C-alpha positions, -999 to +999 in steps of 0.1 A: +233+140-446+217+149-478+205+115-488+212+081-474+227+061-503+250+039-482+282+043-463+305+035-493+285+057-517+285+095-521+254+110-503+248+131-534+249+113-567+263+144-585+295+141-565+302+107-582+307+126-615+334+148-601+363+125-611+395+135-593+381+169-585+385+165-548+422+157-547+439+182-525+407+197-511+405+203-473+384+180-452+365+193-422+350+173-394+322+184-372+347+199-348+376+211-369+400+204-397+410+168-405+435+173-433+434+172-471+423+147-497+452+125-509+430+102-530+393+100-538+374+071-554+340+074-569+326+039-576+291+036-562+293+011-533+331+015-530+337+052-529+360+067-503+385+093-494+421+089-482+428+119-461+463+131-451+458+143-416+491+161-414+506+161-378+475+158-356+475+120-360+513+117-362+514+123-399+490+095-407+464+090-434+429+078-427+403+061-449+368+077-448+339+061-466+323+086-490+289+084-473+304+104-444+307+134-466+276+155-460+285+188-476+308+200-504+319+236-505+333+242-540+342+279-534+364+270-503+374+236-518+363+218-487+345+185-479+326+184-447+322+150-430+296+140-404+321+127-378+343+142-351+381+143-350+380+119-321+361+094-341+386+096-369+415+094-345+401+062-330+395+045-364+415+015-373+450+026-384+455+033-421+468+002-439+487+015-469+490-020-484+454-032-477+431-003-476+414-014-507+407-049-493+373-060-480+385-070-445+399-036-439+368-018-452+346-040-430+367-028-400+362+008-411+325+002-416+321-012-381+340+018-367+318+044-384+286+024-384+271+038-351+278+074-363+263+067-397+229+056-383+229+019-390+226+018-428+245-008-448+264-025-419+284-055-430+266-088-423+296-105-406+316-095-376+353-087-383+376-113-369 
């Protein structure tokens, strides 16, 4: 990753200024395509992507903390994330009603925390 600013912050500060720019862009994992950006949020400490995975996770969406984005390719309109498709598939199921809630984000943090390298883990275990 370019810079370690926290799991829920963009790894490059300049990406925070790209309001709504990433909607519809493709998202690539380390080992292949994940899907496309359905929603992007840019608040420092609360930034994330909601990715529509199409059919490979049975038409699901997934929530990815913005800190997992390690490269942006504006020419190809692609975001590259520093996780595998398997890690994404094993993440807690997307909660359309509660994905903005702290409890759900903590579960996501714990899921991606080992891959992220241990920065900014929640202080309490999810129940």
